[in-house]
C-alpha angles and dihedrals in degrees: 000000000000091000091050090051092050092049092047091050091048091051091053089049091052090055095050106042142065126294092252093050091045091054092051093048091047088055091048090049092051090052090049093049090048091052093047093048091046092053091047092051092050091047091049091051090051091051093048093049090051088063093059114099120254093245093052092044091054092048094048092045091054092051092047093051089057086060093048098255139085143210088264089057091050091051092052088054091049093248112153126200093262094057111128091229091072098032092107093054092048092050091051092049095046092046089054090051091053093054118098111281092248094053124082126208120269120261111245112285132193113280090231094068105022093117091061090079133042123254094271139048112276094202094094100025109145109150118088093245093050093048091048092051090050097046100082146332092285090060094047090049092050091050094051091044092056096042094052092048090046095054094044089054093042094058093049090061125089111258093249090060099047098082091054090048090052091050094049091051093051091047089053092050092049091048090050091055088053098044107039098056086066093050122106090244108023094185093054090045091058096042093048092048092050092049093049093046092051091048090050092054092047092050087066094053133086138177119353094359091056092047090049091052089059097053116117120245088252091055091049090050092053091050091050092050090050091052092050090048090049091053093046099044111007101071 
C-alpha cells in the first residue's frame, strides 16, 4: 500500500511540474517499477520451486551443482522450474522417477548411441517391464517411444493436472507388471502395451508437441546439450 501511495503521489507530481523535473521523476518511477517487478519475479520463482517434490528438488540440485550453480541461484535470477534452460535436467530427473523402483538411471552415454539402450540402467532390472526393455533393441525402442510421447503430452497439460497424469501412468505401469506375466507371451504383452500407450498419448497431441514426441533419442540429447550450453554460456 505504501508503494502504491508513493507511485500515485509521484504521478501527480509529474503532471504538475516542469519538463526537467518530470523527466527525473519518470526515471525514478522506472527504477521503482523495475525493482518491484524484479522482486515479484524472484518471489514467483521461489513459490514455483516450493511446489516441486523433495525427490525432484534433490535430483535437480545435484545436476545444477555439477554446472556450478544451484536452485537458490536460479531463484535469485528469477528462473522458475518450467524455464526452458533447465528443461533437460527436469526431464532427466522425472524420467528417473518414472523408472521401476529397483532400477537406477543410466549414466550419461554418447548421443550417437543413446537409443541402443533404454532410459534406465539395466544392471538391476527385475520387473517384467524393465527386463523386457533391456532384452533387445525392440525393447529399448519401445521404452524411448513411450517416454518421448509421455513427456510431450505431460508438458501440454496445465500444471494442476500433471501430478494426476504422473499417477495414472505409474498405475498403468504397475498394472502391466501384474497382468503381462500371466500372458501367453509376456514380452509381446509388454511391447504391445507400450506401443499402444505411446500411440494414445500422441493422439492427444498436435503441432509442435506432436513433432517433439517423434524426435529420436539422439535428437533429444542434442537439444538437451544445447539447453545446457545456453544456460552455461548464453546468459
